[in-house]
C-alpha positions in Angstrom: -5.7 20.9 101.6 -4.3 19.4 98.4 -4.6 21.6 94.9 -3.8 20.1 91.6 -2.9 22.7 89.6 -2.7 22.8 85.7 -1.0 25.5 83.5 1.1 24.8 79.9 2.1 27.9 78.9 4.8 30.7 80.3 2.4 33.2 81.2 0.0 31.0 82.5 3.0 29.6 84.4 3.5 33.1 86.0 0.0 33.8 86.7 -0.2 30.3 88.7 3.2 31.2 91.0 1.5 33.8 92.8 -1.6 32.1 92.6 -0.1 29.3 94.5 2.0 31.9 97.0 -1.2 33.6 98.5 -2.2 30.2 98.5 -0.3 29.5 101.1 0.1 32.2 102.3 -3.1 31.0 103.8 -3.3 27.6 104.3 0.8 27.8 104.9 0.4 23.4 105.1 -1.2 23.3 101.5 0.1 21.2 99.2 0.3 21.3 95.8 1.6 19.2 92.0 1.1 20.0 88.9 2.2 21.1 85.9 3.4 24.1 84.8 7.1 25.8 84.4 9.8 27.7 86.7 6.9 30.0 88.5 5.4 27.1 89.4 8.1 25.7 90.8 9.7 28.6 92.6 6.3 29.4 94.2 6.5 25.9 95.5 4.6 23.0 94.2 5.9 19.5 92.9 5.5 19.2 89.2 4.8 16.7 88.0 5.4 17.4 84.2 7.4 20.2 82.9 5.5 23.0 80.3 8.6 23.1 77.7 7.8 22.8 74.5 4.4 21.8 75.2 2.9 25.8 74.4 2.5 25.6 70.2 0.3 26.7 67.9 -0.9 25.6 64.0 -2.4 21.3 63.5 1.4 20.0 62.6 3.1 21.2 65.5 0.1 19.9 68.4 0.6 16.9 66.8 3.2 16.6 67.3 3.3 16.6 71.0 0.3 14.7 71.6 2.7 11.5 72.6 4.4 13.2 75.3 1.1 15.4 76.1 -0.7 11.9 76.6 1.6 11.0 78.8 1.1 13.6 81.3 -2.9 14.1 81.0 -2.2 10.0 82.6 0.0 11.2 85.5 -1.3 13.4 86.3 -4.7 11.7 86.5 -3.2 9.1 88.1 -1.9 11.1 91.2 -6.0 12.3 92.0 -7.0 9.1 91.8 -3.6 7.4 94.0 -4.4 10.9 96.5 -7.1 12.8 95.5 -7.4 17.1 95.3 -9.5 19.0 97.9 -9.6 21.2 94.5 -8.0 22.1 90.7 -7.2 24.9 89.0 -7.0 24.7 85.3 -4.8 28.1 84.2 -5.8 29.1 80.8 -4.5 26.6 78.0 -7.5 24.3 76.8 -6.4 21.8 74.5 -4.8 19.8 77.6 -7.2 21.6 80.3 -10.4 20.5 79.9 -9.9 17.0 79.0 -8.7 17.1 81.9 -11.1 18.3 83.7 -13.4 16.1 82.9 -11.8 13.3 84.2 -10.7 15.6 87.2 -14.5 15.8 87.3 -15.2 12.0 87.4 -13.4 11.5 90.8 -15.5 14.9 92.2 -12.4 17.0 92.5 -14.7 20.1 92.5 -13.0 22.6 89.7 -12.1 26.5 89.5 -11.4 27.4 85.7 -8.4 30.8 86.3 -7.3 32.4 82.9 -10.1 31.3 80.9 -9.9 31.1 78.2 -11.5 32.9 74.9 -14.5 31.2 74.4 -16.9 34.1 73.1 -14.4 34.5 70.8 -13.4 31.5 69.7 -15.2 27.7 69.1 -17.5 29.6 71.1 -19.8 26.5 71.3 -16.5 25.3 74.0 -19.1 27.1 76.9 -21.3 24.5 77.2 -18.6 22.3 78.1 -17.0 25.1 80.6 -20.1 25.1 81.6 -20.3 21.7 82.5 -17.2 21.5 84.4 -16.5 23.9 85.9 -17.8 24.8 89.4 -16.1 28.5 89.0 -14.5 30.8 86.5 -12.6 33.2 87.1 -12.3 36.2 84.4 -9.2 38.6 84.4 -11.4 40.6 82.1 -14.0 43.1 82.7 -16.4 42.6 80.0 -16.0 38.4 80.2 -18.6 38.3 82.8 -21.6 39.0 81.5 -20.7 36.8 78.9 -20.1 33.6 81.3 -23.0 34.5 83.8 -25.5 35.0 80.7 -24.6 31.2 80.4 -25.1 30.3 82.8 -21.8 29.3 84.4 -21.1 30.8 87.4 -18.1 33.2 87.2 -16.5 36.1 89.7 -14.0 38.8 87.8 -11.5 39.6 89.6 -9.4 41.6 87.2 -6.0 41.6 86.5 -2.8 39.5 87.8 -0.4 41.5 86.1 -1.4 44.1 87.8 0.5 42.3 90.3 3.3 40.7 89.0 4.9 43.7 87.0 8.4 44.9 88.3 8.7 48.2 89.1 11.5 49.3 86.8 13.4 52.3 87.5 13.2 55.1 85.3 13.0 56.0 81.7 15.5 57.9 80.7 17.7 54.9 83.3 16.8 52.2 81.1 17.4 54.4 77.8 21.3 54.8 78.8 21.5 51.3 80.2 20.0 49.9 76.2 23.0 52.0 74.6 20.8 54.7 74.2 21.2 58.6 73.3 19.1 61.7 73.6 17.5 62.2 70.5 17.8 58.5 68.9 14.0 56.5 68.9 14.3 53.2 70.8 11.3 50.1 69.3 10.9 47.6 70.7 9.9 44.4 69.2 8.3 41.5 71.1 8.3 38.1 68.6 6.1 35.6 71.2 7.4 33.0 73.6 6.1 30.2 72.1 9.1 28.8 69.7 6.3 28.8 66.3 5.5 31.5 66.8 8.6 33.1 67.2 10.0 31.2 64.1 7.1 32.4 62.2 7.0 36.4 63.5 10.3 37.3 64.7 11.7 37.8 60.3 8.6 39.9 59.3 9.5 42.6 62.8 13.5 42.5 61.5 12.4 43.4 57.8 10.3 46.0 59.6 13.0 47.0 60.9 14.7 47.2 58.6 12.3 49.7 57.0 12.0 51.9 59.7 15.9 53.0 59.8 16.1 53.6 56.5 13.9 56.1 56.9 14.8 56.8 61.1 18.7 56.2 60.8 19.5 56.8 64.7 16.3 54.2 65.0 18.2 51.6 68.3 16.5 48.7 68.4 15.9 46.4 71.5 14.1 42.3 71.2 12.7 41.7 74.9 13.4 38.1 74.6 10.9 35.0 76.3 12.3 32.6 78.7 13.1 29.6 76.1 14.0 31.3 73.4 17.4 30.2 71.6 19.8 32.0 70.8 19.2 29.6 67.6 15.1 31.0 66.8 17.1 35.1 67.1 19.2 34.0 63.7 16.5 35.9 62.1 18.4 39.0 63.6 21.2 39.3 61.9 20.0 40.2 58.8 19.5 43.6 60.6 21.2 46.4 58.4 23.0 48.7 60.6 23.3 48.3 64.1 23.1 45.4 66.1 19.7 45.0 68.0 20.3 44.7 71.8 18.7 41.3 73.1 17.6 41.7 76.8 16.2 38.4 79.1 13.5 38.3 80.8 12.8 42.3 81.4 9.9 42.4 78.7 8.1 44.9 81.1 11.6 47.7 81.4 11.9 47.3 77.8 8.1 48.3 77.2 9.0 50.9 79.8 11.5 52.5 77.4 10.3 51.8 74.1 9.3 55.0 71.7 7.3 52.4 70.3 7.0 48.0 70.2 6.1 45.3 67.4 4.2 42.8 69.2 3.4 39.9 68.5 -1.0 39.4 69.4 -0.9 38.1 73.3 -0.7 38.9 76.8 2.5 41.0 76.1 -0.3 43.1 74.4 -1.3 44.0 77.7 1.2 45.2 79.8 2.5 47.7 76.3 -0.6 48.7 76.9 0.1 48.8 81.2 3.3 50.7 80.1 1.5 53.1 78.4 4.3 52.4 75.0 2.5 52.1 72.1 2.2 49.4 70.0 1.8 47.8 66.1 0.1 43.7 67.5 0.8 41.9 64.2 0.9 37.4 63.4 0.8 34.6 61.5 -0.7 31.4 62.3 0.4 28.9 59.3 -2.0 28.9 55.9 -3.7 25.5 56.2 -4.4 26.6 60.2 -5.6 30.0 59.6 -7.7 28.6 57.1 -10.0 25.9 58.7 -9.8 28.1 62.2 -11.3 31.3 60.9 -14.8 30.8 60.0 -15.0 28.8 64.0 -13.7 33.0 65.2 -16.4 35.0 66.6 -14.3 38.2 66.4 -12.9 40.7 64.4 -10.2 41.7 67.1 -7.9 40.2 68.4 -5.3 42.8 70.1 -7.0 42.9 74.3 -6.2 46.2 74.5 -8.7 47.0 71.9 -11.8 43.9 73.3 -11.4 46.4 76.8 -11.4 49.4 74.7 -14.2 48.2 72.7 -12.9 50.1 69.5 -10.0 50.1 67.2 -6.5 51.6 69.8 -3.4 50.6 68.9 -4.0 49.0 64.8 -3.7 44.6 64.5 -2.0 43.4 61.0 -3.0 40.1 61.7 -2.4 37.1 58.7 -2.1 38.4 55.1 -1.7 41.9 57.1 0.8 41.2 58.8 3.7 42.6 55.9 7.1 44.4 56.7 5.7 47.8 54.2 2.7 47.8 56.6 4.5 47.5 60.0 6.9 49.9 59.3 4.8 52.5 58.1 2.4 51.8 60.7 6.2 52.3 63.5 6.3 55.0 61.3 3.2 57.1 61.5 4.4 57.3 66.1 7.7 57.5 65.8 6.5 60.9 63.7 3.2 62.2 64.7 4.6 62.6 68.1 0.3 64.0 68.5 -0.4 60.2 67.3 2.2 58.5 69.8 0.1 60.8 73.2 -3.0 60.1 71.6 -1.9 56.1 71.8 -0.7 56.4 75.4 -3.9 57.9 76.3 -6.0 55.5 74.5 -4.2 53.0 76.4 -3.9 54.7 80.0 -7.9 53.9 79.9 -7.4 50.8 79.2 -5.2 49.9 82.3 -7.9 51.2 84.1 -10.3 49.2 83.0 -8.3 46.1 84.4 -9.1 46.5 88.1 -6.8 47.6 91.0 -3.8 44.9 92.0 -4.6 41.8 94.5 -6.4 39.9 91.9 -4.1 37.3 93.5 -5.4 37.6 96.3 -9.6 37.1 95.0 -8.7 34.1 93.2 -6.8 32.3 96.9 -9.8 33.3 98.4 -12.4 32.2 95.7 -10.5 28.5 95.1 -10.0 28.0 98.5 -13.4 28.5 98.8 -14.4 27.2 96.7 -12.0 23.6 98.1 -14.5 24.4 101.3 -17.2 24.2 100.1 -17.6 21.8 97.8 -16.4 19.5 100.6 -15.8 16.5 98.7 -19.2 16.5 97.5 -18.4 17.9 93.7 -21.4 17.6 91.5 -21.1 15.0 88.9 -20.7 15.6 85.5 -23.2 16.7 82.8 
C-alpha cells in the first residue's frame, strides 16, 4: 500500500500525522509519502516538501510563495508518475490540493479529501470541482454531511480529530500556578494564530486590548500560546504591554485554554479547541483591506467562528475586520471577566457544541475509509470530469 498525502497548514499536519499512525496500525508495511510538517514526519511519512512558510493569507503573500509552491507541485506529480500511489489524501489547503488532485486524477489515482475546505462558506462553486475530483470526502462537522450529499459529492462524517489528539491536561489550579497566576487573579489567554502574517495582523490589536483590560482589572495576568514557526520577532508587540509581561508558552494551547478565564483567539481551529475546553472566548480576525474587499462577495455565511456555525446561533462574540478594534475586544472580555453568570452561560453553550462534534476515534475512521477507497478502486478510478 502506497499513500500520498498533502497538508499545508499546522492543523492539517497534526491531523495527517494521526491519520498516518492509524493507517500504519492497520497496514504496517504501508509507504507514506507527501507534503507536510513535523507531525507527518514523526508518524513515519517520507516528506517530499515542507509546509513551513507556505501557509499564508492575503493576495500579496500568496504571490510571493508561488514559485516555491509550483516546484513542490511538480515534485509531487513526478513522484506519483514514477511510483503511482494507491490513494491520494488531500488535507484541507484547497488552493494547492485542488490543482494537485486534478493532476493525480489524470494518473487514475483514487482521491480522498480529508478535512474538507469550507466550500459552503467560501467560493461555493468549488463544490463542483470537489464533485469531479473526489472519490470520497471525509467531513468533521455534522452539518457538512448534508451539504455535500445534496451537492452529489460522496461524503462521510467521521467526527472531529481534535478529540483524538487533545492531550490530557493537569488540573486547572495546577496549570494556573505553573503559569504564575495567583488565587483570585483573572487569566486572559492570547492565541493570535499560526500563520506568520496572521500573527502580524492580529497580535498588536490583542496587545492593545489586553492593556485596556488591565486598566479596568489590574490583577489580570496574560498567557500567550505560541504556535510552531512563530518567532520571537513576530511577538515583538508584546513588549508594548504595560505592567507584568505576558507568559509565552510553546506548544501547549490546550493547557493555556484549560487554565484561562477568557481567551482572545484568531478565528480558526483554535476556536474548536477552546470550545472543547469550555473556555469563554472572543474571536477576532483581520485580513489586508484589499484581500477582504475582493474576497467578501464570495463569502456566503454571516458567522465565522466554528462554535457558532456548529451551534447554529451566536454563542461567542466575533469581531472581524473593521469590528476588530481593541476597545470592542476589551469590552467583550471584561463582560465575561466581571459577570460570572455570563461566563457560565457561555461555558454551557460550548459544552453543547462539544457534544455535537462526535465521539473520539475520527482518525481511525478516516484511516478505514482511506484504505477501503484504495482497495475498492483497484486502479479503476474514474477519469477527471
